[in-house]
N, C-alpha and C positions, 0 to 999 in steps of 0.2 A: 706790668703792661701786657706781657705775653699771656698770662693767666686770664686777664680780662678779655683779651682777644679770642682766646679759646672758648670762653663761656659764650661770647657772642656767636661764635661759629656753631656751637652746640645748640643754641636757641634757634638758629636758622634751620639746622638739620631737623630738629624736632618738628618745626612747622612743616617742613617738606614731608616728613613721615606721616603727619596727620593728613596732608593733602593726598597722599597715594595710598592711604589705608583702603583695604578691599571690602570693608564692612558695608559701605554704601553700595558697592557693586553687587555684593552678595544679596543685599536687600532688594535692589532693583531687579536683579536676575530672578529672585523668587517671585516678585510681583509679576514680571513678564511671563514667567513660566506658568503661573497660576491662570493668567488670562488667555495665553496663546497656545499652551501645550496641554496643560492638565485636563481641561474640559474635553478636548478632542480625544485625548488619550483614554480618559475614563469612559467616554461613549463607545469607543472602539473596543476597549477591554470588556465592557459589559456585554457588547454584542457577541464577542467570541465566547464568553462564559455562557451566554444563552444558547449558542450553537452547540456547545459541549454539554448542555443541560445542567449547568451549574448556576443557574439564575437565582437559586435560593440563597447562594452565598454572596453577601455584600462585602465588597472589598474597598477599603478606603486607602487613598494615597496620603501618607503623612510625611512631612519633612523630617529627615534624620539629623542632618548636620549641614552647615554651610561653612566653607573655608576657602579663603582666597578667591572669591568670586565664583565658586562652584557650589551649586545647590544639589543635594542628594535627597532622594525620596525612597520610602519603603512602603511595602504593601502590608496592610493589616486587615484582618477580618473584623467586620463590624456587625454586631447583633442588631436585629431590627427592633427588639423590644426595649433594650436599655441604652443602646448607643455606645456601650463599652467596646473597647478594642482589645484584640488578643493577637498573640504571635501566631502566624500561620502554622508553623511546625508543631505548635502545641494543640492545635484543633483539627486541622485537615489531615486526612489520611494520605498515604504515600501517593495513591492514584490521583486524589484531588490536588495534591501539591504539584504533580506533573502537569495536570490540566491547567492549573492557575499559572504555572511558569510558562507554559506554551501560550496562554492567552496574553500574558504580560509581554512576551517576546513579539508576538504578532501585532499587538497593539502599538508597541514601540516602533516596529517596522513600518506600520502604516503612516507614521509621521516622517519617515525618511524620504528623501527625494530620489534615491537610487533604486534600481531594479536588479541588483546583483543576485547571484544564485544563492540558494539556501541548501544546507546539508543537514539532514537529521539522521542520527544514529539510534536506531531502534526506539522511535518516539512513543511506542505504546507499551513499553515494558511496565509491568505492574498494573496495567489497565484491564478492565473487563471488556467483554465483546461490545457492549453498548458504547463505551468511550472509543473503542477502536474504530467503529463505523463513523463516528462523528469526527475523529481526528483525520481519518482518511478523506472525508468530505472537505475539511478545512485545507488540507494540503493540496487536494486537487483544485480547489478554488484559487489558492495562491499560485498554482502552476499556470493559471491562465495568463498571468502578467510576468512571470519570471520562471527560470529553471529551478526545479526542486529535485534534489537528489536524496533518496531515502535508502538507508541500509537497514535491512530487517531479515530475520530468520523465521518470522511468523508468517506462514502461508495463508492463514485466515486473514490477517491484515493485508497481505498482498492481494488477495481476492477482493477485499474491500476497496483497496486503492484502484484496482482495475475497474471495478463497477463505478466508482466515483468519477474516474477519468472518462469513461465512456459516456456517462450521464452529462458531463460538461464539455464533451467533444475535445478533450485534452489528449495529446499523444503520449502514451506511456511506452517507454523503451526499456525492456527488461534486460538485465544482465545477471549472471550467476558467478559467484566467486567460489572456487573450490581448491582442493589440494591436488598437486601432481607430484611427480617424483622428486622435484626440487623443493617442495614445501608449499605453504599456502600462498594465495594471491593470483592463481590462474583465473583469468576472466574469460568466460564464454558468452557469446552474444545470443543468449536465450535463457529461458527459465529452467530450473531443474525439472525433472520429469513430472513430479507431483503438481507443479504449477502450470504446466503446458496445457494449451487448448487442444481441440481435436485435431486440427489440420497439422500442426507441428508434430504431434505424437505420431500420426499416421505416416508422415514423411520420414520420420526417424525409423519406424518399424520397417518401412519399405526399403530404406537404405541398408538396414541390417540384414534383411532377407536377401538382397542382391549380393551382399558380401558373402553370405553363406553359399549361395549358388556358385559364385566364382571360386570359392574354396573347395567345393565338392567335385571330385573327379569321378565319384561313384556313390555308393550309399554313404550317408553321413556317419562320421565316427562319433565317439562318445562326446568329445568337446563340441562338435557341431550340433549334435542332438540336444545337448544342454542349452546351446544358444537358441535353437528352434523352439524348445519348450519355454524358454524365458520370453521369447517374442510372443508366443501364444498367450502367456500370462499377462503381458503388457497389452496385448490386443483385447483381452477380455475387459481389462480396466478401461481401455479406450472406448469400448462399446458402452460401458456404463456412463462414461463422460458424454457420449453422444446423446444418451437419454436426457441428461441434464441440460446440455448446451443447445442441442439441435431440436430435439423433440419437445421438451418442456420449455425451450426458449429461455433457460435461466430463471424461470419463474419459481422453481423449487430446487435448491441445491443444498449440498451438505455443508457449505460454508456460510450460508445466509442465516440470519435470525428472523427472517420474515418470508412470507409467501408473496411474490409479486404477481398480483392478480391480473394486471394488464398484460403480462407476458403470456398468459395461458391461451390467448387467442391463437397462438401457434399450434395448439392441439386440434383445432378445427380441421376436420377432414383426415385425421390420422387413419391410414388405410390398413387393411388386413395384410396387404403385400409387404408394407413396411414392418409390421409386427412379425410376420413369418420370417422375413429376411433377418431381422434382428435376433429373433429367438433361435433360429438355426445357427447363426454365427456364435452366439453366446453359448449355446449348448455344445457346439463343436469345440470351442475353446475349453470349456469345463471338462469335456471328455479327454482332452489331450493333456492338459497340465496335470501335474502330479501333486495334488494337495495332500494325498495320503500315499504311504509306501505300498506299491503294488506287489502282488505275490510273484515270487521269482518264477514259479512254474507257469504263470499265465503267459509270459513271453509276448507282451504287447508290442506290436510293430511300431517303431518310432515314426513320427510324421516326417514326410519328405519336404525338402525346400519347395518343391513344386506345389504341394498341397497347401503349404503356408502361403505361397504367393497367390493361390486362388482365393484363400480366405481374405487376404488383404485387398485383392481386387473386388471381392464381393462387398467388403466394407466401403470401398469407394463407391460402388454402385448404390449402396444404401444411402450414403450422403447425397448422391445425385437424385435419388428417389425423393428424399425429404425436401431437397431444394426445389424440385419441379412442383411438388405439392404446394409449397409456400409461395412460389413465384411462377404460376402457370403461364404458359405462352398465350397471348391473346388469340381468341377464336378468329379464324379467317373470315373475312367479310365477302359477301357475294359480289361478284364483279357485274358491272352494268353491261 
């Protein structure tokens, strides 16, 4: 009797097991996913691939496995002529795989309801300059709706990010992480010198010149002279950046892969006075800095902190001259 009762209990339990089986849930989940998620996801995914100029690659979402109510999908390349599928890693290059992974991530993110921050660590590694520019545009577009944090050591990509952020009126807040005496991780609230624009560069050079003036009680010693020469060298580089950013209006820079024709309107009215001021300053810096070892018998007098200050002040005057040309004061009207 006990054995018969146990068999009855087993029969009841088997019926319960059939009732709670997840296969039906998995099937229904797959059906709902196909109708409500997959189509929107694919549309967004294709849009990101098009932005990255990977529109020629057709990617198909295929179910991989379903288990206990969870449906998983994978990405497969689909050829347009035969319809056959292939594994991404077997076909796409490393750069293409990075772009496809980013497209998949952003497409999935578009289906989420939250607007949490995103963190990217060197997202353009292994990508050429064309992909860099497009990735920068994607990240700047995403930054309209959420905070986007990007770690990179690529100054060309940083320039692309700055240009994309300016184009979309997105605030870009730069930080630089460097080593100090205690090791890595020191954060400074600015870009490294190579990434700085004209005004921050000039402010830093003026600060360094004031430090030299305070340290000099007489003629500059060897250490102070080396500092003055280094400031002159950085001033010459700043003058070249003035040509890119202020005179050419960013229409032609060393970091771009295109000439921005519309920016060249800033050249209209470029005056002889601006050219003379720029040429004198640049030639003066070139005469001072020691690109070559000078003859010992020549005994060239080192530049003084005062002379350096005058050069920095003249650079400020040059910027003001350019500004007045681009934004002239309105002509006075005749009073009645």
